[in-house]
C-alpha positions in Angstrom: 18.6 64.1 -57.5 17.1 61.9 -60.2 14.4 64.3 -61.4 13.7 63.8 -65.1 13.4 67.5 -65.8 16.3 69.7 -66.9 15.5 72.5 -64.4 18.4 71.5 -62.3 22.0 71.9 -63.6 23.1 68.5 -62.1 21.3 65.1 -62.2 22.4 61.9 -60.6 21.6 58.2 -61.0 22.6 55.4 -58.6 23.8 52.2 -60.2 24.3 49.5 -57.5 27.3 47.3 -58.4 29.3 44.4 -57.0 28.1 41.8 -54.4 28.6 44.5 -51.8 25.9 46.7 -53.4 28.1 49.7 -53.8 26.4 52.9 -55.1 28.2 53.6 -58.4 26.9 57.1 -59.3 26.4 58.7 -62.7 26.3 62.5 -62.5 25.8 64.8 -65.5 25.4 68.4 -66.6 21.9 68.8 -67.9 23.0 71.6 -70.3 25.6 69.6 -72.1 24.6 66.0 -71.2 28.2 65.3 -70.4 28.8 63.3 -67.3 31.1 61.4 -65.0 31.0 57.9 -63.4 31.8 58.0 -59.7 33.2 54.8 -58.1 32.7 52.1 -60.8 33.6 49.1 -58.6 32.4 46.5 -61.1 29.5 45.2 -63.2 30.6 47.2 -66.3 27.6 46.0 -68.4 25.2 47.4 -65.8 27.1 50.7 -65.7 27.3 51.0 -69.5 23.5 50.3 -69.7 22.8 53.1 -67.3 25.0 55.5 -69.3 23.0 54.6 -72.4 19.7 55.0 -70.5 20.7 58.4 -69.3 21.8 59.4 -72.8 25.0 61.0 -71.6 28.6 61.3 -72.8 31.0 60.3 -70.1 34.1 62.5 -70.0 35.8 61.1 -66.9 35.8 58.7 -64.0 35.9 60.1 -60.5 36.9 58.1 -57.4 36.2 58.8 -53.8 38.6 56.2 -52.5 40.5 53.1 -53.5 38.6 50.2 -52.0 37.8 47.3 -54.4 34.0 47.8 -54.5 34.5 51.5 -55.5 37.6 51.3 -57.8 37.9 47.7 -59.1 36.6 48.5 -62.6 37.8 52.1 -62.8 40.7 51.4 -65.1 38.9 49.1 -67.6 36.0 51.5 -67.8 38.2 54.5 -68.4 40.2 52.7 -71.0 37.1 51.5 -72.8 35.6 55.0 -72.9 38.9 56.7 -73.5 38.6 59.1 -70.5 40.8 60.0 -67.6 40.4 58.9 -63.9 40.5 61.7 -61.3 40.9 60.9 -57.6 41.2 59.9 -55.0 43.9 61.5 -52.9 47.4 60.1 -53.2 47.2 58.6 -49.7 45.1 55.9 -51.2 47.9 54.7 -53.5 48.1 51.7 -51.1 44.6 50.6 -51.9 44.8 51.1 -55.7 48.0 49.0 -55.9 46.3 46.0 -54.3 43.0 45.9 -56.2 43.8 42.6 -57.9 44.5 40.9 -54.6 41.5 42.4 -52.9 39.4 41.5 -55.9 40.2 37.8 -55.5 39.2 38.0 -51.8 35.8 39.5 -52.6 35.1 37.8 -55.9 35.4 41.1 -57.8 37.7 41.7 -60.7 40.2 44.4 -59.7 42.7 46.1 -62.0 45.5 48.0 -60.2 46.4 51.4 -61.6 47.3 55.0 -60.9 44.8 57.8 -61.7 45.5 60.4 -64.3 45.1 63.0 -61.5 45.4 62.7 -57.8 43.1 65.1 -55.9 43.8 67.2 -52.9 41.7 69.3 -50.6 40.6 72.4 -52.3 40.7 71.0 -55.8 37.8 71.2 -58.3 36.7 68.8 -60.9 34.6 69.7 -63.9 31.7 67.7 -65.5 30.3 69.5 -68.5 29.7 73.0 -67.3 29.5 71.9 -63.7 32.3 72.6 -61.2 32.5 70.3 -58.1 34.6 71.1 -55.1 36.8 68.4 -53.7 37.3 67.8 -50.0 39.9 65.4 -48.5 38.0 63.4 -45.9 40.3 60.8 -44.3 39.2 58.3 -41.8 37.6 55.4 -43.8 40.7 55.4 -45.9 43.6 57.8 -45.7 43.0 59.2 -49.2 39.2 59.5 -49.2 37.7 62.5 -50.9 34.1 63.7 -51.5 32.6 65.7 -54.3 30.3 68.7 -53.7 28.2 70.8 -56.1 27.2 73.8 -54.1 24.6 75.2 -56.5 22.7 71.9 -56.4 23.2 71.4 -52.7 24.5 67.9 -53.6 27.4 65.8 -52.5 28.7 62.3 -53.3 30.4 61.3 -50.0 31.6 57.7 -50.7 32.0 55.7 -47.5 32.4 58.7 -45.1 28.7 59.0 -44.1 25.6 56.8 -44.6 22.0 57.1 -43.7 22.1 56.3 -40.0 25.7 55.2 -39.9 29.3 56.1 -40.8 32.2 54.4 -42.7 34.0 51.5 -41.1 37.4 52.2 -39.8 38.7 48.7 -38.9 40.5 48.2 -42.3 44.2 49.2 -42.8 44.7 53.0 -42.5 41.3 53.5 -41.0 40.9 56.0 -38.1 37.6 56.5 -36.4 38.5 59.7 -34.7 39.7 61.1 -38.0 36.5 60.0 -39.7 34.3 61.8 -37.2 36.5 64.9 -37.6 36.1 64.8 -41.4 32.3 64.6 -41.1 32.1 67.5 -38.6 34.7 69.8 -40.1 34.3 69.0 -43.9 30.7 67.8 -44.4 28.5 69.8 -41.9 29.8 73.2 -43.1 28.5 72.5 -46.6 25.0 73.1 -45.2 22.3 71.0 -43.5 20.1 71.3 -46.6 22.7 69.3 -48.6 21.5 66.0 -50.0 24.0 63.3 -50.4 24.5 59.9 -52.1 26.6 57.6 -49.9 28.7 54.7 -51.1 26.1 52.2 -49.8 22.4 52.5 -49.0 19.9 55.2 -49.5 20.5 58.9 -50.0 19.9 61.3 -47.1 20.5 64.9 -46.1 23.0 66.3 -43.7 20.1 67.7 -41.7 18.7 64.3 -41.2 22.0 62.8 -40.1 22.7 65.7 -37.7 19.5 64.9 -36.0 19.2 61.1 -36.1 22.6 59.5 -36.9 23.6 57.8 -33.6 27.3 58.2 -34.5 27.5 61.9 -35.5 24.3 63.6 -34.6 24.7 66.9 -32.9 23.6 65.3 -29.6 26.0 62.4 -30.0 28.9 64.7 -30.7 28.2 66.9 -27.7 27.8 64.1 -25.3 
C-alpha cells in the first residue's frame, strides 16, 4: 500500500496524528498525483509535511466518521488547502457539531462544521482518476462510512475493524450488534484478499481477520 513504484493506480501513506495515534491516511492516484486526506484529526504540520513528502496535490478531505481524533482538523485543513470535505454519512452530524467540546476533553483542537457533501451507501468519491466506493457501516458511530478501491483491493475502514479487534461501541450512538453486521455484510463481501488501513494500529487483510479476529472471525460468528 506504500510501494514506491507507480505500478499501482493507488498509493497510501499512514500519518499517525493526535495523542490517540489515529491513522490519518493520504491516498493518491499515481497517474495524476492528485490525492485526498482521510480523517485529519489533528497535527496539521505533520499532515502537511507528509503531503509535501508524497509530492501530491490534495483535492479533497474524506471522513469516515465524526469523532474528534478523525475529524477535529478537517475544516481547518480543507479551508487552508481550498478543498471540499466529503463524508461522513449525515447520521454523524451529532459528532461534527460537538467537535469543539470533545476536543477540550481530549486535548485536541476541534472545529465544528458540516461537510460539503454528506455520503450515503452506494455513493462514489473520486481522487484523481480513481473511483472509490462508499459503504455506510454504522455501529461504531451511526454515520460511519468506509472507502473501497476495488481495482487495488484496498479499503480504508476507519474504526469499524482493526487488526485483532473491532471498533468500540460504548460511546453515544454506538451499537455492537450493528457493528458486527456492518463488518459481515459490508466488509467481507469485498473479498478476503482486500488489504485495509484501520483508524488505529497496523494494516491487515480481511482474510487475516476472518481467521484470527476473536470478535468477527468466521469461527466466532458461527459459534
